[in-house]
N, C-alpha and C positions, 0 to 999 in steps of 0.2 A: 908334862902334859902327854896324855895320850892320845895319837890320832885315830880315828875312827876310818874304817875304810869308806871311801865314796862309793854311794849306789848306784851302780850301772843299770842303764834300762834294760829290761829284759827284751830278748829277741823277739818275743811273741805279744809283747805289749803293743797295743794298736797305736797307730800314729795318726794324728790329725793334721789334715791341711790347712794351713792359715793363709788368708786372704792378705796380699801384702798392702801395706799402707799406700793410699794414693789411688789403688785400683778400684774402680767402681763398675758393678756388675750392670751392664747395659740391659735393659728391655727391648724386646723385639717390637719392631714398627712395621704397620703395613705399607706397601709400596706407595708412593704418591700417586701413581697413576690409578690404583684402584679407588682411593679417597676422591679423586677428580671426578670418575665415572659416577660413583654412588650420589656425589653432590648435583651433578647434572640431571641426574635421574628424579631426585627428590624435587628439584626446582620445576621440571617438566610436569610431574605428576602433579604439582600444586597449582601451576597454571592451568592445566587442563581441568582439574575441579572447580578453579574460580570460574572458568570459562562457561562450564556447563551450568553451574549455579545461576550465572548471570543469565543465560539465554532461558533457562526454565522461570527465572522470576521476574522477566520483563516481555508481558505478552504483547504479540503485535497490534499496532494502533489502528482502529477502523477509521475509514475515511470520514472526515467532518462534513457533514451536512452543509450545503450551499445556500446562502440567504443573499437576497439582492434588495434594493429599494425602489429599483425603476426596471418596468419591463418597456422595452421599446421593439421596433420593428428593422429588419435589414431585408436586402435582396439577395437571395442565395440561389445562385443557378438557375436550373430551369424551374424551381420551386416558385420563384417569385418573392414576394414580401411574405415574410414570417415573423414570428415572435421571437425575441432574442432576449437574454439576460444580461448579466454582468461581463463585459469584455467582449459583447457581441456573440455569447455562446447560444446556440440552437436550443430552443424550448420543444418539448414533446409531450404529446398525449399518448396514451394507450387506448385502444379501441374497446377493450374489455372492462375497463374501469366504469363502473355503474355510478353516473352523475354524482360527483361529491362523494363517492365511497371508491377508494383506491384498492386496487387489487393487486398492486405491486407492494408488496412489503419485505420485511428483511429476512423472511423465510424463503429459503432456496437461492439466496444472494441476488434478489432482484434489485433492492435498493442500493446494492453495490455497483452494480453495472449502469443503473438508471437512478442518480441520487434525486430525491425530491426536493422540489424547490421551496426554500424556507423564506418566509416573510422576515423583514430587519426585526430584531429585537429592540422593542421599544421605539422604532423608527417610524417614518412616514412612507407608505408606498404609494409610487405614482407612476402614470403611464405617459409615454411620450412617441412620437414620430409613427402615429397612426394606430398605436394600441389604445384600446379602449377602457379608462380607467372604470367605467361602469360594469364592466364584466370581470372585473378582479375580485377576488373573495378570499378568505381563508377558513379551511376546515382543520378539525382537530383529529388527528389519526394516533393511533397507538404508539408511532415512533416520534410524534411531535407534530406541531402546524405544519400545513403545506399550503401553498399557493394554488388557487384555480383560476380558470379562464373561462368563463362561459359555463362553469360547471365542472370542466375538465380539471382534474388533477395535473399539475406540471411537473415535468421532469427535466434534468439534462442528461447526457448520455458520455459515458466514461470513454467511448471511443473518439469523440471529437476533442482533438487536441488544441485547437485553434478557432478562433472566428471563422465566419464565412463558409463554414463545412457543415454538411448534415449527413454524416455517416449513418445515423442510426434510421433515416427514412426508409419506411418499408420493411424494416425487420419483422420478422415473426417470433415471437418468444413470450413467456409466460401468460400464454393463454389469449394473446390479441396482437394487433398489428400496431407498430409504433409509427407515428407521424409527427412531422413538424406542424405547427398551428397557424393558420392564416389569421389575420386582424379580425376577421368576422368571428372566430372561435370555432370554425370547421377545420377539419384535417386539410393539410396543404397536399395538393397534387401536382405531380410533375406536369408542365404543359407539353401537349401532343406534339410531337415532332412534325415541323412542316412537310408536306408533301410535295415532292419535286416537280417543278413546272414542266409541262409537256414540252416536248422538243417542237420546234415550229416547222411546219409542212410547206412544201413549196409545190406548186403545180408543175405537171409535166410539160405545159406549154413554153415554160421559160419566162413568163412575163414576171 
């Protein structure tokens, strides 16, 4: 048998690096800190967007008109006896209103500060404690029905936070003067202050 000479690798032959079995080439990963920051930013942007959308999609609610079923009276300070509505809130008239034609309208925000007095929905309206039922009536305005007393449209005042006060008395706005309403239907006026009594005099004779 003839032995053939074994082939030797040429010194110029290229060599190939082999990956050893069991070694896995790892992929590079982003540092955990960067991932956490990116996640926080994404959540914050999403929350801000949701809040902005909610703010633009929910308009502010307008104050609801006030309706009552009974008009009565109460004594308030120097004004004496005046008309009051539910909870003892003072009722007002506006001097520039032309009988049964209110000039206080939603234009300019008048009815926001001075809410019109509404009749009860489908209910019975009554008068008590000196208020006269014969002077009560209802008119129809562009903003809805409104109660009148002796022809004067009636209002509440947003500045009266409780019963027993008349903070709107004498205010000048929206073309006229606001006044509480007397049971007669006239604007209520504060009673004049009492004049001080003159000091007693003594004669010079000492008697």
